[in-house]
N, C-alpha and C positions, 0 to 999 in steps of 0.2 A: 505493500500499500504505500502511496505519495503523500507527503505531506503538503499543506496548500496554507499560503498565510492571506488572511483578508483583513479590509480595516474598514471598518463601522462606528457609528456613533455608539459611546459608551450606554447611553441609555437604552439602544436601540437590542444591544447585545444582551443586555440585562433582562429585558423585556423577553426576549426570545428563550433565552433559558428557564425563564419561570413558565412559559408555553411549555417547554420541553418536560421541563420536572411534571408539571401538570399532567402531560401524557405519558409519564413513566418510561422517557428517554433521555437521551442525551441532546446537546445541541450538534455535537459531532455526527450524530445518527440520524438525526434530523434533517441535516445538510445531504448526508449520503444517498437520502432517501430522497431528496430535492433534485438532486444532482443525476440520479439515475433516471426521474422521470424528466428532466430536461433535457437530458442526452436520448432519452427515447423520442422526445416530440421532435426533435431533430430528425430522426430517422424517418419517422411517421411523415415528416413534411415532405423530405426527399422522396419517399415512396409514391406520394401524393403526385408530387411534380413530374414523376417518371409516367405514371397513368395518365395525366391529362395529356403529355406531350405525346403518346401514343394514341390517345383520343383524338387528339388534333385531326389527325386525316380520317376519321370517319365521316361518312357522307351519307345522309339518310335520303337520297335522291332528289328530294322539294322539302321548301318550308312547310312547317305545320302551321297552322293558324293557334290562336291563344285557345280557344275551347279546344282543339284537338291534343293541344299540350296539357291540358289539365283534365282530361277526361279521364275518369278511374276505372 
């Protein structure tokens, strides 16, 4: 595991520690969880962009009316 040094206002850090303590965890554990979610979001965004790029070539052959597009 690699160490990371961050800077934030002391008051904000103390508030975050209190929240972590109320959730029976540590600030480090909470940050690692956030970092995993953040990194996953980038991955999901990249997959989304790749799919949209592929679908850009799709052609329905004609334009649909508003009613046709909202039909269920």
